[in-house]
DRENDO-1510 file (C-alpha; in Angstrom, 1 decimal, always signed):
<recs>
REC; n; res; u; v; w
REC; 1; UNK; +0.4; -18.8; +16.4 .
REC; 2; UNK; -3.0; -18.1; +15.4 .
REC; 3; UNK; -3.6; -15.3; +12.6 .
REC; 4; UNK; -6.8; -14.0; +13.9 .
REC; 5; UNK; -6.7; -12.1; +17.2 .
REC; 6; UNK; -10.2; -10.3; +17.5 .
REC; 7; UNK; -12.9; -13.0; +17.1 .
REC; 8; UNK; -16.3; -11.2; +15.9 .
REC; 9; UNK; -18.7; -10.0; +18.8 .
REC; 10; UNK; -21.6; -11.6; +16.6 .
REC; 11; UNK; -21.6; -13.5; +13.2 .
REC; 12; UNK; -20.4; -11.5; +10.3 .
REC; 13; UNK; -23.2; -10.3; +7.9 .
REC; 14; UNK; -21.7; -11.1; +4.4 .
REC; 15; UNK; -23.7; -8.5; +2.6 .
REC; 16; UNK; -22.9; -5.7; +5.2 .
REC; 17; UNK; -19.4; -6.7; +5.0 .
REC; 18; UNK; -18.9; -6.8; +1.2 .
REC; 19; UNK; -20.7; -3.5; +1.2 .
REC; 20; UNK; -18.3; -1.7; +3.6 .
REC; 21; UNK; -15.4; -3.2; +1.5 .
REC; 22; UNK; -17.1; -1.6; -1.6 .
REC; 23; UNK; -17.3; +1.7; -0.2 .
REC; 24; UNK; -13.3; +1.3; +0.8 .
REC; 25; UNK; -12.3; +0.2; -2.8 .
REC; 26; UNK; -14.3; +2.8; -4.3 .
REC; 27; UNK; -12.5; +5.5; -2.1 .
REC; 28; UNK; -9.3; +4.1; -2.9 .
REC; 29; UNK; -9.8; +3.9; -6.7 .
REC; 30; UNK; -12.4; +6.5; -7.3 .
REC; 31; UNK; -12.8; +9.9; -9.1 .
REC; 32; UNK; -10.0; +11.4; -7.0 .
REC; 33; UNK; -7.7; +8.9; -8.4 .
REC; 34; UNK; -8.1; +9.8; -11.9 .
REC; 35; UNK; -6.7; +13.3; -11.0 .
REC; 36; UNK; -3.5; +11.4; -9.5 .
REC; 37; UNK; -3.7; +9.4; -12.7 .
REC; 38; UNK; -3.0; +12.3; -14.9 .
REC; 39; UNK; -0.2; +13.3; -12.6 .
REC; 40; UNK; +1.3; +10.0; -13.0 .
REC; 41; UNK; +0.9; +10.6; -16.7 .
REC; 42; UNK; +3.0; +13.6; -16.6 .
REC; 43; UNK; +5.5; +11.9; -14.3 .
REC; 44; UNK; +5.8; +9.5; -17.1 .
REC; 45; UNK; +6.7; +12.2; -19.4 .
REC; 46; UNK; +9.2; +13.9; -17.1 .
REC; 47; UNK; +10.8; +10.3; -16.2 .
REC; 48; UNK; +12.0; +10.4; -19.8 .
REC; 49; UNK; +14.6; +13.3; -18.8 .
REC; 50; UNK; +15.6; +11.6; -15.5 .
REC; 51; UNK; +19.4; +10.3; -16.2 .
REC; 52; UNK; +19.5; +6.7; -16.4 .
REC; 53; UNK; +21.7; +6.5; -13.2 .
REC; 54; UNK; +18.9; +8.0; -11.4 .
REC; 55; UNK; +16.4; +5.7; -13.0 .
REC; 56; UNK; +18.5; +2.7; -11.6 .
REC; 57; UNK; +19.0; +4.4; -8.4 .
REC; 58; UNK; +15.1; +4.6; -7.9 .
REC; 59; UNK; +15.1; +0.7; -8.3 .
REC; 60; UNK; +17.9; +0.3; -6.0 .
REC; 61; UNK; +16.3; +2.6; -3.5 .
REC; 62; UNK; +12.9; +0.9; -3.6 .
REC; 63; UNK; +14.3; -2.6; -2.9 .
REC; 64; UNK; +16.3; -1.1; +0.2 .
REC; 65; UNK; +13.5; +1.0; +1.1 .
REC; 66; UNK; +11.3; -2.1; +1.5 .
REC; 67; UNK; +13.8; -4.4; +3.1 .
REC; 68; UNK; +14.2; -1.8; +5.6 .
REC; 69; UNK; +10.8; -1.1; +6.1 .
REC; 70; UNK; +9.9; -4.8; +7.0 .
REC; 71; UNK; +12.3; -4.5; +9.8 .
REC; 72; UNK; +11.2; -1.1; +10.8 .
REC; 73; UNK; +7.6; -1.7; +10.8 .
REC; 74; UNK; +7.7; -4.8; +13.0 .
REC; 75; UNK; +9.9; -2.9; +15.4 .
REC; 76; UNK; +7.6; +0.2; +15.6 .
REC; 77; UNK; +4.3; -1.8; +16.4 .
REC; 78; UNK; +6.2; -2.9; +19.9 .
REC; 79; UNK; +6.6; +0.9; +20.4 .
REC; 80; UNK; +3.2; +2.2; +19.1 .
REC; 81; UNK; +1.1; -0.8; +18.8 .
REC; 82; UNK; -1.8; +1.4; +17.5 .
REC; 83; UNK; -2.1; +3.8; +14.7 .
REC; 84; UNK; -4.2; +7.2; +14.1 .
REC; 85; UNK; -5.0; +7.2; +10.6 .
REC; 86; UNK; -5.1; +11.3; +10.5 .
REC; 87; UNK; -1.8; +11.4; +12.2 .
REC; 88; UNK; -0.4; +8.8; +9.4 .
REC; 89; UNK; -1.5; +11.4; +6.7 .
REC; 90; UNK; -0.2; +14.1; +8.1 .
REC; 91; UNK; +3.3; +12.4; +8.7 .
REC; 92; UNK; +3.1; +11.3; +5.2 .
REC; 93; UNK; +2.5; +14.6; +3.9 .
REC; 94; UNK; +5.3; +16.2; +5.7 .
REC; 95; UNK; +7.8; +13.3; +4.8 .
REC; 96; UNK; +6.6; +14.1; +1.2 .
REC; 97; UNK; +7.0; +17.8; +1.3 .
REC; 98; UNK; +10.6; +17.5; +2.5 .
REC; 99; UNK; +11.2; +14.8; +0.0 .
REC; 100; UNK; +10.0; +17.2; -2.7 .
REC; 101; UNK; +12.2; +20.0; -1.5 .
REC; 102; UNK; +15.7; +18.9; -3.1 .
REC; 103; UNK; +14.3; +17.0; -6.0 .
REC; 104; UNK; +15.5; +13.4; -7.0 .
REC; 105; UNK; +17.8; +13.2; -4.5 .
REC; 106; UNK; +15.7; +14.2; -1.5 .
REC; 107; UNK; +12.9; +12.1; -2.8 .
REC; 108; UNK; +15.0; +8.9; -2.8 .
REC; 109; UNK; +16.3; +9.5; +0.7 .
REC; 110; UNK; +12.5; +10.2; +1.7 .
REC; 111; UNK; +11.4; +6.5; +0.4 .
REC; 112; UNK; +12.6; +4.2; +3.3 .
REC; 113; UNK; +10.8; +6.3; +5.8 .
REC; 114; UNK; +7.7; +6.7; +3.7 .
REC; 115; UNK; +7.7; +2.9; +2.7 .
REC; 116; UNK; +7.8; +1.9; +6.3 .
REC; 117; UNK; +5.0; +4.2; +7.0 .
REC; 118; UNK; +2.9; +2.6; +4.3 .
REC; 119; UNK; +3.6; -0.6; +5.6 .
REC; 120; UNK; +2.8; +0.4; +9.2 .
REC; 121; UNK; -0.4; +1.6; +8.1 .
REC; 122; UNK; -1.2; -1.9; +6.0 .
REC; 123; UNK; -0.5; -3.7; +9.3 .
REC; 124; UNK; -2.6; -1.6; +11.2 .
REC; 125; UNK; -5.4; -2.3; +8.8 .
REC; 126; UNK; -4.9; -5.8; +8.9 .
REC; 127; UNK; -5.2; -5.4; +12.8 .
REC; 128; UNK; -8.4; -3.6; +12.4 .
REC; 129; UNK; -9.8; -6.4; +10.5 .
REC; 130; UNK; -8.9; -8.8; +13.3 .
REC; 131; UNK; -5.7; -10.1; +12.0 .
REC; 132; UNK; -2.5; -10.2; +14.2 .
REC; 133; UNK; +0.1; -8.2; +12.0 .
REC; 134; UNK; +3.0; -10.4; +13.6 .
REC; 135; UNK; +1.6; -13.6; +12.2 .
REC; 136; UNK; +3.7; -14.9; +9.3 .
REC; 137; UNK; +1.4; -15.1; +6.5 .
REC; 138; UNK; -0.3; -11.7; +7.5 .
REC; 139; UNK; +3.1; -10.2; +7.1 .
REC; 140; UNK; +3.6; -11.7; +3.7 .
REC; 141; UNK; +0.4; -10.4; +2.6 .
REC; 142; UNK; +1.0; -7.0; +3.8 .
REC; 143; UNK; +4.1; -6.8; +1.7 .
REC; 144; UNK; +2.2; -8.2; -1.0 .
REC; 145; UNK; -0.1; -5.1; -1.1 .
REC; 146; UNK; +2.7; -3.3; -2.2 .
REC; 147; UNK; +2.6; -5.1; -5.5 .
REC; 148; UNK; -0.7; -3.8; -6.4 .
REC; 149; UNK; -1.4; -1.0; -8.7 .
REC; 150; UNK; -0.3; +2.4; -7.1 .
REC; 151; UNK; -2.9; +5.5; -7.1 .
REC; 152; UNK; -0.7; +7.2; -10.0 .
REC; 153; UNK; -2.0; +4.8; -12.6 .
REC; 154; UNK; -5.1; +4.7; -14.6 .
REC; 155; UNK; -5.2; +0.9; -14.6 .
REC; 156; UNK; -7.7; -0.6; -11.7 .
REC; 157; UNK; -6.5; -2.7; -9.1 .
REC; 158; UNK; -6.8; -6.3; -9.8 .
REC; 159; UNK; -9.1; -7.6; -7.0 .
REC; 160; UNK; -8.2; -11.1; -7.4 .
REC; 161; UNK; -4.9; -10.3; -7.0 .
REC; 162; UNK; -5.5; -8.4; -4.0 .
REC; 163; UNK; -7.4; -11.3; -2.4 .
REC; 164; UNK; -5.0; -14.1; -3.2 .
REC; 165; UNK; -3.0; -15.6; +0.0 .
REC; 166; UNK; +0.8; -16.7; -0.3 .
REC; 167; UNK; +1.4; -19.9; +1.5 .
REC; 168; UNK; +3.5; -19.6; +4.6 .
REC; 169; UNK; +5.8; -22.2; +3.4 .
REC; 170; UNK; +6.7; -20.4; +0.3 .
REC; 171; UNK; +9.8; -18.0; +0.0 .
REC; 172; UNK; +11.3; -16.0; +3.3 .
REC; 173; UNK; +9.6; -12.3; +3.6 .
REC; 174; UNK; +12.8; -10.7; +2.4 .
REC; 175; UNK; +12.9; -13.0; -0.6 .
REC; 176; UNK; +9.1; -11.9; -1.2 .
REC; 177; UNK; +10.4; -8.4; -0.9 .
REC; 178; UNK; +12.8; -8.6; -3.5 .
REC; 179; UNK; +10.4; -10.2; -5.8 .
REC; 180; UNK; +7.9; -7.2; -5.0 .
REC; 181; UNK; +10.4; -4.6; -5.4 .
REC; 182; UNK; +10.7; -4.2; -9.2 .
REC; 183; UNK; +7.1; -3.6; -9.5 .
REC; 184; UNK; +7.0; -1.3; -6.6 .
REC; 185; UNK; +9.8; +0.6; -8.1 .
REC; 186; UNK; +7.8; +1.2; -11.2 .
REC; 187; UNK; +4.9; +2.7; -8.9 .
REC; 188; UNK; +7.4; +4.7; -6.6 .
REC; 189; UNK; +9.2; +5.7; -10.1 .
REC; 190; UNK; +6.3; +8.2; -10.9 .
REC; 191; UNK; +6.1; +9.4; -7.3 .
REC; 192; UNK; +9.9; +10.3; -7.4 .
REC; 193; UNK; +9.3; +11.8; -10.9 .
REC; 194; UNK; +6.3; +14.1; -9.6 .
REC; 195; UNK; +8.4; +15.4; -6.8 .
REC; 196; UNK; +11.1; +16.4; -9.0 .
REC; 197; UNK; +9.0; +18.9; -10.7 .
REC; 198; UNK; +10.6; +22.3; -10.3 .
REC; 199; UNK; +8.9; +24.5; -7.8 .
REC; 200; UNK; +6.0; +22.2; -7.1 .
REC; 201; UNK; +8.2; +19.4; -5.8 .
REC; 202; UNK; +7.4; +19.8; -2.0 .
REC; 203; UNK; +3.5; +20.4; -2.7 .
REC; 204; UNK; +3.4; +17.2; -5.2 .
REC; 205; UNK; +5.4; +15.2; -2.6 .
REC; 206; UNK; +2.9; +16.2; +0.3 .
REC; 207; UNK; -0.1; +15.5; -1.7 .
REC; 208; UNK; +1.2; +12.3; -3.3 .
REC; 209; UNK; +2.1; +11.0; -0.1 .
REC; 210; UNK; -1.2; +11.6; +1.5 .
REC; 211; UNK; -3.1; +9.8; -1.4 .
REC; 212; UNK; -0.4; +6.7; -1.3 .
REC; 213; UNK; -1.1; +6.4; +2.6 .
REC; 214; UNK; -4.8; +6.3; +1.9 .
REC; 215; UNK; -4.8; +4.2; -1.0 .
REC; 216; UNK; -2.6; +1.4; +0.4 .
REC; 217; UNK; -4.6; +1.5; +3.8 .
REC; 218; UNK; -7.8; +1.1; +1.9 .
REC; 219; UNK; -6.5; -1.9; -0.1 .
REC; 220; UNK; -5.3; -3.4; +3.0 .
REC; 221; UNK; -8.9; -3.2; +4.3 .
REC; 222; UNK; -10.3; -4.6; +1.1 .
REC; 223; UNK; -7.8; -7.4; +1.1 .
REC; 224; UNK; -7.9; -8.4; +4.8 .
REC; 225; UNK; -11.7; -8.1; +5.1 .
REC; 226; UNK; -12.1; -10.4; +2.5 .
REC; 227; UNK; -9.8; -12.9; +4.2 .
REC; 228; UNK; -11.7; -12.3; +7.2 .
REC; 229; UNK; -15.2; -13.0; +5.6 .
REC; 230; UNK; -13.8; -15.9; +3.6 .
REC; 231; UNK; -12.8; -17.6; +7.2 .
REC; 232; UNK; -15.8; -16.5; +9.4 .
REC; 233; UNK; -18.3; -17.8; +6.3 .
REC; 234; UNK; -16.2; -20.7; +5.4 .
REC; 235; UNK; -16.6; -19.4; +1.5 .
REC; 236; UNK; -13.5; -19.5; -0.7 .
REC; 237; UNK; -12.0; -16.0; -1.1 .
REC; 238; UNK; -12.4; -16.3; -5.0 .
REC; 239; UNK; -16.2; -16.5; -4.8 .
REC; 240; UNK; -16.2; -13.5; -2.2 .
REC; 241; UNK; -14.0; -11.6; -4.7 .
REC; 242; UNK; -16.3; -12.1; -7.5 .
REC; 243; UNK; -19.1; -10.8; -5.2 .
REC; 244; UNK; -17.0; -7.8; -4.4 .
REC; 245; UNK; -16.1; -7.2; -8.0 .
REC; 246; UNK; -20.0; -7.2; -8.9 .
REC; 247; UNK; -20.5; -4.2; -6.3 .
REC; 248; UNK; -17.7; -2.0; -7.6 .
REC; 249; UNK; -18.3; -2.6; -11.2 .
</recs>
């Protein structure tokens, strides 16, 4: 099965595409993310007061959520093949608010739903860049995007990591999810900790989920946009990544 389902109407212009992806990258990791990083630092401090059992629960819940999301996102495309980015943000905010109402307990219960929503948004971005979200290597890359730095960190996303492809002959998708889960748990741990903030839990959950939905969607556009450009211009993706890095430096 071919991974590309939408051939370009005309030859891609490398400069135009890289400029567009640079704008998306800055939008996902720009000044607004600095504020989220500060919240993430506060969440780090709060995490020290979370019981060890609950910290372990975050790791377990994240792995289960990712495995559930893979199945649920695939099924959801059969029912709702297209995605409305604004509706996704609204749904993500509502889920985050509900998850923040009851502290850690409801935040953990919310994880499978929001993880599915985020993965579906990533796959929708892949489709918009011309890829078939049902193709095996597209599904692999969609899960791997979850291993990028989340919006609650001050570290910039490694573009080289984002651009890398995993061979289809590698581990199964579920095995990949198991590998990605520990890193995602560290990212989602901050989200859960912030949602556990007294009084502000619901508001924090709504805001964070909105930011996460935007972050992962934009990172997906960057990743799959680079892949598409590499295919259409017959250039190594590493070379195009360096050109993009120069634009966002």
